Each structure stands twice: as C-alpha cells, then as structure tokens.
C-alpha positions in Angstrom: 16.1 -20.3 38.2 19.7 -21.4 37.3 20.8 -25.2 38.2 25.0 -26.2 38.9 25.4 -29.5 37.4 28.0 -32.4 38.3 27.7 -35.8 36.7 28.7 -39.1 39.3 30.2 -42.2 37.7 30.0 -45.2 39.6 32.6 -48.0 38.8 32.6 -52.0 39.7 36.0 -52.0 41.1 38.0 -54.7 43.2 41.4 -55.2 44.4 43.8 -57.4 43.0 43.7 -60.3 45.0 40.1 -61.0 46.4 39.0 -63.1 43.4 40.7 -66.9 43.6 40.7 -66.8 39.4 41.6 -64.9 36.5 38.7 -61.7 36.3 37.7 -60.6 32.3 35.3 -57.9 31.6 32.5 -61.1 30.8 32.7 -61.9 34.6 29.0 -62.8 35.6 26.8 -61.6 39.1 26.7 -65.4 39.6 30.6 -65.5 39.6 30.4 -62.7 41.8 28.0 -63.9 44.2 30.4 -65.6 46.7 32.1 -62.8 47.8 30.6 -60.1 49.6 29.1 -57.2 47.7 29.8 -54.0 49.9 26.7 -51.4 49.7 25.8 -48.2 51.8 23.2 -48.7 54.0 19.9 -47.0 52.9 18.8 -44.3 55.4 15.7 -43.5 53.0 12.4 -42.6 54.4 10.6 -44.8 51.7 12.7 -47.9 49.8 13.2 -47.4 46.4 12.5 -50.1 44.1 15.6 -49.9 42.7 18.3 -52.8 43.6 21.3 -50.4 43.2 23.5 -53.6 41.5 22.8 -56.0 44.0 23.3 -59.2 43.5 20.3 -61.7 44.5 21.9 -64.1 46.9 25.4 -62.5 47.5 26.5 -61.9 50.8 26.2 -58.1 51.9 28.6 -55.8 54.4 27.0 -52.7 54.6 29.0 -49.1 55.3 27.3 -45.7 55.8 29.8 -44.3 53.1 31.7 -44.1 50.0 34.6 -43.7 52.2 34.5 -46.7 54.4 33.0 -48.8 51.1 36.3 -47.6 49.6 38.6 -48.6 52.3 36.9 -52.5 52.7 37.6 -53.1 49.1 41.2 -51.3 49.2 41.8 -54.2 52.1 39.8 -57.1 50.0 36.9 -57.6 52.3 34.5 -56.6 49.6 33.9 -55.5 46.1 31.2 -53.0 44.9 30.6 -49.5 43.3 32.3 -46.4 43.9 32.3 -43.0 42.2 34.7 -42.8 39.8 36.4 -39.4 41.3 37.4 -41.3 44.5 39.1 -44.3 43.2 41.2 -42.6 40.2 44.3 -42.8 41.6 43.8 -46.3 42.6 42.5 -47.4 39.4 46.2 -45.7 38.0 48.2 -47.2 40.7 46.8 -51.0 40.2 45.3 -50.9 44.1 41.7 -51.6 42.4 40.9 -52.7 39.3 37.8 -51.7 37.6 35.4 -54.7 36.5 33.1 -52.6 34.5 31.8 -54.6 31.6 28.6 -55.8 30.2 27.2 -57.2 33.3 28.8 -54.7 35.8 28.6 -51.8 33.6 28.0 -48.9 36.5 25.8 -46.1 36.6 26.1 -42.2 35.4 24.1 -40.1 38.3 23.5 -36.0 38.1 23.9 -34.1 40.7 21.9 -30.8 40.6 21.7 -27.6 42.6 19.2 -25.3 41.5 18.7 -21.7 42.8 16.6 -18.5 42.2 19.4 -16.1 40.7 17.4 -13.4 42.8 18.0 -14.7 46.4 20.7 -14.9 47.9 22.6 -18.3 49.0 24.2 -19.1 52.5 27.7 -20.2 52.7 27.0 -23.6 52.9 24.7 -23.1 49.6 27.3 -21.1 48.0 30.2 -23.3 48.9 28.4 -26.6 47.3 27.2 -24.0 44.0 30.8 -23.0 43.5 32.0 -27.0 44.3 29.8 -28.1 41.6 30.5 -25.3 38.9 34.4 -25.5 39.6 34.3 -29.4 39.4 32.3 -28.9 35.7 35.3 -26.7 34.5 38.4 -28.4 35.8 36.7 -31.8 35.2 34.4 -30.7 31.7 31.8 -33.0 33.3 28.1 -31.8 33.5 26.5 -28.7 32.5 25.8 -25.2 34.1 22.7 -23.4 32.5 
C-alpha cells in the first residue's frame, strides 16, 4: 500500500470589526464567549468526545460546509476555525484576522488516501490521489510514501 497525504491546518479567524475591543494574540475563550462561534454541523453517526474548539456557553451558528462558514465569518456574523488554504488571500489582504495564539492554537490534521499498488483506482479516487500528491509538491506539505 502507498499513501498520499496532505496536512490540513485550521486557523482561528474573524473579520475586522466583529469585536468591540482591540484583540491581541492573548485573547481568551472567556472574552470570545459573547460572540457567535460558527461550527460545521456534525453529521457523524457516532459523536466524538472531542470538542473541536467549542467554547462552553458560547452562541453557536451551524453551517453545512467550510465555504458557508467562511462567508458568515467574512460578513462579521461569527468567528471560527477555517482551513488555512481557504482563507490565505483574506488573511493577506486583511479581510480576515487570525486570532491564533496560546488560547486558540489551531490544529493540524493529516488527510490521507491509501491505495493498493496492484489495483487500479476509479476516476474519482484517481483524481483525489493526484490532487493530494500535486498539493504536496506545490505547497511542500505532507509526505507521499
């Protein structure tokens, strides 16, 4: 078996103007509790005990996907964790601000596809495989074994 891997980095982000106070990298969950936290709807059959950055007592807005989450955050309706690759341009041009710091460290997840070298992949699996390998080469993240 040979895996194709890709690292997914999640960053805590918000739009300028969401907070009525000056933010710093030392911002705490307690300071963020009054603001709506945007989260992706959990469709798992078995829930995980992991909280995935949820702040106890905070208002939550649920969305079906990362793109909808990004839109709500861009419009100052909420804040949340988004994939770095999705908000790269917004962070650079100032439409979003990273609040990553000791209290909101973000997260890195590894995405992997595993296939048997002797079996051919279908068109969708092949496309995913090539995408993961190409991303590794162009972005320098993850490993291909």
